[in-house]
C-alpha positions, 0 to 999 in steps of 0.5 A, a space after each residue: 225784967 219788971 213792969 209798972 203800970 200807969 194810968 193816963 187819962 182812963 187808959 192803961 199804959 204798960 212800960 216794959 223796962 229790960 234790965 240790960 246791964 248796959 248791953 244794948 238789946 239790939 247788939 245781942 246778934 247784929 251791929 257795933 263792930 262785933 256781935 255778943 255771939 261772936 264774943 261768946 265763941 270767939 273769932 273762927 280760925 282755921 282748923 289746919 296749917 296751910 297744906 294740910 286738910 281735916 279729916 273728920 272722924 279721925 280720933 288720933 289726929 286732926 290734920 294731914 298734909 294734903 300731898 306727900 311732903 316735898 322740900 321747902 324753899 329754904 332747904 339747901 337741896 331742892 330735890 335730894 337724889 340721895 340719903 346724904 342730900 337729906 342729911 345736908 337739908 337736916 343739918 339746916 335748922 330751918 329746913 322743914 317739909 311742905 305740902 304743896 301742889 306741883 312739888 316733887 315728893 321728897 325721896 331718898 329719906 329714911 324713916 327716922 329722917 322723915 320723922 325728924 322733918 315732920 317733928 321739926 314742922 310741928 307734925 309727926 309721922 302717922 301710924 299705919 292705921 292713920 294712914 289707912 283712914 285718911 287713904 281709903 276711897 283712893 281709886 288705884 286706876 287714877 294714880 301714877 302707878 305705871 308711868 315709871 317716873 315720879 310726878 308732881 303733887 296734883 299731877 293726877 288730879 283724881 287720885 284722891 281718897 274720901 278724905 280728899 287726900 291726894 296722891 296716897 297710892 303710887 307716885 311714891 311709897 310713904 313710910 308710917 311710924 310702926 315697926 314689924 318685930 319677927 313677923 309680928 304687928 301690933 301683937 299679932 302674927 302676920 301673914 305671908 307674902 302675897 295677894 291681900 284678901 283680907 284686912 285688920 282695921 288698920 288695913 294691915 292683912 290678915 289673910 293673903 293668898 297666891 292668886 290676885 284677890 278679886 276682893 281688894 283688887 290685886 293689892 299686894 303684901 310683902 313681910 318676913 317672919 324674921 328681922 326687925 322692920 318699918 312699914 311703907 304704904 300705897 306703892 309707887 309709880 312702877 307697882 302697877 296693880 300691885 298697889 293700892 290702899 292695902 298695899 304694904 311693904 312690911 320688910 322694909 328696913 327703917 334705915 332704908 332709903 331710895 328713889 321711890 320712897 317718901 313720906 307725909 306728916 299728920 297733925 
């Protein structure tokens, strides 16, 4: 910007000339079919794909399925009733899991099948620590832990975590990606089976006891010192008070599938 001074009739006229490089000064924030500010920051886009929600503060993932994974309508078997049904769905390359209110969770799926399905959808299975992050704050009494049968996604409206993720406790157990080998998880030996009274940063028990814990309100932990196992979390529709955010079954064979085990994906 520079200034020229003109004298007219004894008065002084000050002319300010803006060097705008062909950009109208009035278009810096508004007008003309798109603003200069908008062109600098780009078009705003959704953080997460449909069916997923963002989890603030998470370092290893951005989005998580809002509901437990269910079967997408393009799959051959809409409600699998056996592991073979899941194999039939996997044989169709465009069959992917979805996360939608009103759907029943995808069951009869082992851990590797769940991992393949998440990958096919451009997602992955969460780790035990990630599952714990998005499930924290869920109140078990508001969830399907004692009905004796499966429920559709969103049926228990108040079964919701602090991160706004639905149905993490109860309904179906959920696979996570971690392994337990000879009773060792993440380099440390797990405690014996019992009620959870203390956990580590991934929500896995560090201390268990024979009686119900008042600190963590009855959540239960299953483990074995011998063998190679996967991990399922949260409990199911028949767990009753044993279900919860800290409830873990760490002696589940990775190739196990059943009516009470499902999954969800992260991205």
